[in-house]
C-alpha positions as CSV (number, residue, x, y, z in Angstrom):
1,M,-41.0,30.3,-4.3
2,R,-39.5,31.5,-1.4
3,R,-38.1,29.5,1.5
4,F,-36.2,30.4,4.6
5,P,-34.2,29.0,7.7
6,L,-34.8,30.3,11.3
7,P,-33.1,32.0,14.6
8,R,-31.8,32.0,18.1
9,P,-33.2,33.4,21.3
10,A,-32.4,37.1,22.9
11,A,-34.1,38.6,25.5
12,F,-37.6,37.5,23.8
13,R,-39.7,39.0,21.8
14,P,-38.7,36.5,19.0
15,S,-38.7,38.2,15.9
16,L,-39.5,35.4,13.6
17,L,-38.6,34.6,11.1
18,A,-38.6,33.7,9.1
19,P,-40.2,33.0,9.9
20,A,-39.8,32.5,7.2
21,L,-39.6,33.4,7.5
22,W,-39.7,32.9,6.4
23,A,-42.2,29.0,4.3
24,W,-38.8,30.0,4.1
25,A,-35.5,24.0,-0.1
26,A,-32.0,22.9,-0.2
27,M,-29.2,25.0,-1.1
28,A,-28.7,24.7,-5.1
29,A,-25.7,23.2,-6.1
30,V,-24.2,26.1,-8.0
31,G,-21.3,27.4,-9.6
32,G,-19.1,29.8,-7.6
33,C,-20.1,33.7,-7.7
34,G,-17.1,35.6,-8.4
35,S,-17.6,39.2,-9.1
36,K,-21.2,38.7,-9.3
37,V,-23.5,38.3,-14.4
38,D,-27.1,38.4,-15.1
39,A,-29.1,35.6,-13.9
40,G,-32.8,34.4,-13.3
41,E,-34.8,35.5,-10.4
42,T,-34.0,33.8,-7.0
43,N,-36.5,32.7,-4.3
44,A,-36.1,33.0,-0.7
45,E,-37.9,31.7,2.7
46,Y,-37.5,31.0,5.1
47,G,-36.5,28.5,0.5
48,D,-36.9,31.9,-0.3
49,G,-37.8,32.5,3.1
50,D,-36.6,28.4,6.1
51,G,-36.4,29.9,3.6
52,D,-35.0,27.0,2.3
53,G,-35.5,27.7,-1.2
54,G,-34.3,29.9,-3.7
55,S,-34.0,33.6,-3.3
56,S,-35.9,35.9,-5.0
57,S,-34.4,38.0,-7.4
58,G,-35.3,41.5,-8.6
59,S,-38.3,42.8,-6.7
60,S,-39.8,39.6,-5.0
61,G,-39.0,39.5,-1.3
62,G,-37.8,36.1,-0.3
63,G,-40.4,34.3,1.1
64,G,-39.6,32.5,3.3
65,S,-38.4,31.6,6.6
66,A,-39.5,33.4,9.4
67,S,-38.5,34.5,12.5
68,N,-40.2,36.0,15.8
69,S,-40.7,39.0,17.3
70,G,-37.8,39.9,19.6
71,T,-35.6,36.6,19.5
72,G,-37.3,34.3,17.0
73,N,-35.7,31.7,14.9
74,S,-36.2,31.8,11.1
75,A,-36.8,28.9,8.9
76,S,-36.3,28.0,5.4
77,T,-39.9,28.5,3.8
78,T,-41.3,29.0,0.5
79,V,-44.2,31.5,-0.3
80,G,-47.5,30.2,-0.8
81,T,-50.8,30.4,0.9
82,S,-51.8,29.3,4.2
83,A,-54.5,29.4,6.7
84,G,-54.9,29.0,10.5
85,T,-55.2,30.8,13.8
86,S,-52.4,30.3,16.1
87,M,-53.7,28.5,18.9
88,S,-51.9,27.1,22.2
89,T,-54.1,24.2,22.5
90,T,-55.8,21.6,20.4
91,D,-59.5,22.1,19.7
92,D,-61.4,19.1,21.4
93,T,-64.0,19.1,18.6
94,A,-61.5,19.0,15.6
95,A,-62.8,16.6,13.1
96,D,-60.7,13.5,12.4
97,T,-60.4,14.5,8.6
98,M,-58.5,17.5,7.5
99,S,-56.8,18.9,4.3
100,F,-54.4,21.7,3.9
101,I,-52.5,21.5,0.7
102,G,-53.1,19.2,-2.2
103,Q,-50.6,16.7,-3.7
104,P,-47.9,19.3,-5.0
105,D,-46.4,18.6,-8.3
106,D,-43.1,17.5,-7.1
107,G,-44.8,14.5,-5.4
108,N,-44.5,15.7,-1.9
109,V,-46.8,13.9,0.7
110,E,-50.3,15.5,0.8
111,A,-50.6,17.6,4.0
112,M,-53.2,16.2,6.8
113,C,-53.9,19.4,8.5
114,D,-53.9,23.0,8.9
115,P,-51.1,24.3,11.7
116,G,-53.0,27.5,12.0
117,L,-56.3,26.0,12.7
118,Q,-54.9,22.9,14.7
119,D,-57.7,20.7,13.4
120,C,-56.0,17.4,14.4
121,P,-57.8,15.0,16.9
122,K,-57.8,15.6,20.5
123,G,-54.3,15.0,22.2
124,Q,-52.6,15.7,18.9
125,K,-51.1,18.9,17.3
126,C,-50.6,19.7,13.5
127,T,-47.1,20.6,12.7
128,S,-45.0,21.1,9.5
129,F,-42.4,18.4,8.5
130,V,-40.2,17.2,5.8
131,S,-41.8,14.9,3.4
132,T,-39.3,14.8,0.5
133,P,-36.2,12.5,1.3
134,G,-33.2,14.4,1.7
135,G,-35.1,17.8,2.0
136,R,-33.7,20.6,4.0
137,T,-36.9,22.4,4.7
138,V,-40.3,21.5,5.8
139,D,-42.8,21.1,2.7
140,S,-46.0,19.3,4.2
141,T,-48.2,19.1,7.5
142,H,-49.1,16.0,9.7
143,C,-51.0,15.4,13.0
144,V,-48.5,14.1,15.8
145,D,-48.9,13.5,19.5
146,V,-48.5,16.6,21.6
147,S,-45.1,16.1,23.4
148,G,-44.2,19.1,25.1
149,D,-45.7,22.6,26.3
150,H,-43.2,25.1,25.3
151,V,-44.8,28.3,23.7
152,F,-43.9,31.4,21.7
153,G,-40.4,32.6,22.3
154,E,-39.4,29.7,24.5
155,E,-36.3,27.3,23.6
156,C,-37.3,24.1,22.4
157,T,-36.0,20.9,20.4
158,R,-36.9,19.8,17.1
159,V,-36.5,15.9,15.9
160,E,-37.5,14.4,12.7
161,G,-41.0,15.3,12.1
162,D,-42.0,16.7,15.5
163,D,-40.9,19.0,18.4
164,D,-41.7,19.7,21.8
165,C,-43.4,23.0,21.5
166,A,-47.3,23.3,22.5
167,A,-50.0,22.9,19.7
168,G,-50.0,26.2,17.6
169,F,-46.2,26.6,17.8
170,F,-43.2,25.4,15.5
171,C,-39.8,24.9,16.7
172,M,-37.6,26.9,14.3
173,T,-33.8,26.0,14.3
174,D,-31.6,27.7,11.6
175,V,-33.4,25.9,8.9
176,S,-37.0,24.7,9.0
177,G,-36.1,21.1,8.3
178,H,-33.2,20.8,10.6
179,T,-33.2,19.1,13.9
180,G,-31.7,20.1,17.4
181,M,-32.4,23.2,19.5
182,G,-34.6,26.1,18.3
183,I,-37.1,28.6,19.5
184,C,-41.1,28.1,19.3
185,L,-42.6,30.5,16.8
186,E,-46.3,30.9,16.3
187,F,-48.4,29.1,13.6
188,C,-51.0,31.4,12.1
189,V,-53.7,32.1,9.6
190,V,-52.7,34.6,6.8
191,N,-54.7,37.9,7.2
192,Q,-55.5,37.3,10.6
193,P,-53.6,38.9,13.6
194,C,-50.8,37.2,15.3
195,E,-51.2,36.8,19.0
196,N,-47.7,37.5,19.9
197,G,-46.9,40.3,17.4
198,G,-45.7,40.5,13.8
199,E,-47.6,39.4,10.4
200,C,-48.5,35.9,9.3
201,F,-46.6,34.8,6.1
202,P,-47.2,31.7,4.3
203,F,-43.8,30.2,4.0
204,N,-42.9,27.3,2.0
205,D,-45.8,27.1,-0.2
206,G,-48.2,27.6,2.8
207,A,-46.8,24.3,4.6
208,L,-45.2,26.8,7.1
209,P,-47.5,29.7,8.0
210,L,-45.7,31.7,10.7
211,C,-45.7,35.1,12.3
212,E,-42.7,37.0,11.5
213,V,-41.6,40.7,12.8
214,T,-40.8,43.0,9.9
215,C,-37.9,45.1,9.6
216,D,-35.8,47.6,7.6
217,P,-32.9,46.1,5.8
218,L,-31.2,49.5,5.7
219,V,-31.5,49.9,9.4
220,Q,-30.9,46.0,10.3
221,D,-33.3,47.0,13.3
222,C,-33.7,43.3,14.4
223,T,-32.8,41.4,17.5
224,P,-29.1,41.0,18.1
225,G,-28.1,37.8,16.3
226,Q,-30.6,38.1,13.4
227,G,-30.8,39.7,10.1
228,C,-33.3,41.4,8.2
229,Y,-34.1,39.4,5.1
230,A,-36.7,39.8,2.0
231,A,-39.6,37.7,2.2
232,F,-42.6,38.2,-0.1
233,N,-43.2,41.7,-0.7
234,N,-41.4,42.8,2.7
235,F,-38.4,42.1,5.0
236,V,-38.6,40.2,8.2
237,C,-36.3,39.3,11.0
238,A,-34.5,35.9,10.9
239,V,-31.3,34.1,12.1
240,P,-28.6,33.9,9.3
241,G,-28.6,30.4,7.9
242,A,-25.5,30.4,5.3
243,P,-23.5,27.6,5.4
244,D,-19.9,27.8,7.3
245,G,-17.8,30.2,5.3
246,M,-20.6,31.4,2.8
247,G,-22.8,34.2,3.0
248,G,-20.6,36.8,1.9
249,D,-20.8,39.2,-1.3
250,G,-20.8,37.0,-4.3
251,D,-21.2,33.7,-2.6
252,P,-23.8,31.5,-4.0
253,C,-27.0,31.2,-2.0
254,A,-30.5,29.4,-2.1
255,T,-32.6,30.6,0.7
256,I,-33.8,33.7,2.2
257,Q,-31.2,33.7,5.0
258,G,-28.5,32.3,2.9
259,C,-26.6,35.5,3.1
260,S,-25.0,37.5,5.9
261,P,-26.9,40.4,7.6
262,G,-27.0,43.4,5.0
263,L,-26.9,41.1,2.1
264,I,-29.7,39.8,0.0
265,C,-30.1,36.5,-2.4
266,R,-30.7,37.7,-5.9
267,T,-30.1,36.5,-9.5
268,G,-28.8,39.2,-12.0
269,T,-25.7,40.2,-10.2
270,N,-22.3,40.7,-12.0
271,G,-20.4,37.4,-12.1
272,C,-23.0,35.0,-10.5
273,A,-23.2,31.7,-12.0
274,S,-25.7,30.3,-9.7
275,D,-29.2,29.6,-10.9
276,S,-30.6,30.2,-7.5
277,G,-28.8,33.4,-7.1
278,C,-25.9,35.1,-5.0
279,C,-25.5,37.3,-2.2
280,T,-25.1,41.0,-2.9
281,P,-25.7,44.2,-0.9
282,V,-28.7,45.7,0.0
283,C,-28.4,49.5,-1.0
284,D,-30.5,52.9,-0.8
285,L,-32.0,53.8,-4.0
286,A,-31.4,57.4,-3.2
287,D,-27.8,56.9,-2.5
288,D,-26.4,54.2,-4.8
289,Q,-23.4,52.6,-2.9
290,C,-22.9,49.6,-5.1
291,T,-18.9,49.2,-5.6
292,D,-19.0,46.8,-8.8
293,P,-19.0,49.3,-11.7
294,A,-21.4,46.8,-13.8
295,E,-24.1,47.0,-11.2
296,D,-26.5,49.9,-10.0
297,C,-29.0,49.9,-7.0
298,I,-32.1,48.1,-8.3
299,Q,-35.4,47.9,-6.5
300,A,-35.5,45.1,-4.1
301,L,-39.3,44.2,-4.0
302,D,-41.9,44.1,-6.7
303,D,-44.6,45.9,-4.8
304,P,-43.0,47.2,-1.5
305,P,-44.9,48.8,1.4
306,P,-44.2,52.6,1.3
307,N,-41.4,52.4,4.1
308,L,-39.4,50.0,1.8
309,Q,-40.0,51.7,-1.6
310,G,-36.3,53.0,-1.4
311,V,-34.8,49.7,-0.5
312,G,-32.8,48.2,-3.4
313,Y,-30.0,45.6,-4.1
314,C,-26.8,45.8,-6.1
315,G,-27.3,44.1,-9.4
316,V,-26.9,44.3,-13.2
317,P,-29.4,46.7,-14.9
318,A,-31.7,44.8,-17.2
C-alpha cells in the first residue's frame, strides 16, 4: 500500500500530489538506518503515496499522496481503487444512501460516500478523513456540510474531518491526515480525465482519489518547493513530508514523501533496519552513481511507463 502526505502553493498550477499523492499511514517506528541491508518492500502515498504509509520497495511506486499541477500539496495516501469524477458542486439529485469502500480488515470506519462522484445529499460534500484513532493519514470518507468555496489550487484550511474547500476538492496539508493550512486538490475518478490536469491516482486504498501531476525524478521537474516521488507505477509531484531533521540518505521513512527530493523510500538498502524502508538516492540505470559499494542502481518501478524505464534507486542486489 502506498500513502503519501501533500504540498504548498507556488504560482499555481498545483502539482498534486500526492496527491498522493499521493492515497498517499503513520511513520513506522523503526530502527535507524545507518549505512543503508536488505529488507522487504516499502510502501508510499501519499502512505505510500499522503502517502502516509510505507514506501514501496523495489519496483513499486509509492502510492500515495498526491500533489497538484503547479503548486499542489501532497498527501499521505495508500494505493487502492477509487472512483468519482471531480465536481465543484454537489449533485442536487444525489442519493441519500451511498457506498465507497467496504469495512476494511483493520477495522476502519466504512466509507459513506464517493469523493469523486460527490454523492452526498444536497448541501453536503463527500470528503476523506481519518477514521482510525491516532492515524496520520485519511483512510475513509464521509458526508459533511459544505463550509467553504475554495477550489483547485487555492489556499485552504483543514480541521479534523473537514476543510473549507468546495465540494469536489480536498485540502491537502503536508500529510493527508494533518490539520492546518493547505491547498485544494481535485478529487477524481480513476481512468477519467482530471479537469485541472494531471492523472487520477487512488491514494490510501482508494479513500483519497486525487489528481496528481506526473514528473521525472532524475530531472526533479516539479514546482519549486515540491519533490518528485514514486506513486504506484509512476512518479508524481508532492510537497516533502519528512519529519524535521529526517529525510536524508539512510534515514527511516514510511510515506511516499518521507524523504528529501531526489531520494526515494525503499527497503533492501544497505544498513536499513526499518521494516517500512529507508531513504536512498534515485539513480539512472544507464549511469550507476551509487556511492555505497554494497549497492547497485536497481529499477525503481515494477511496470514503469516508457519515459521512466531508466529510473532506479540505490539498493542491495537481490
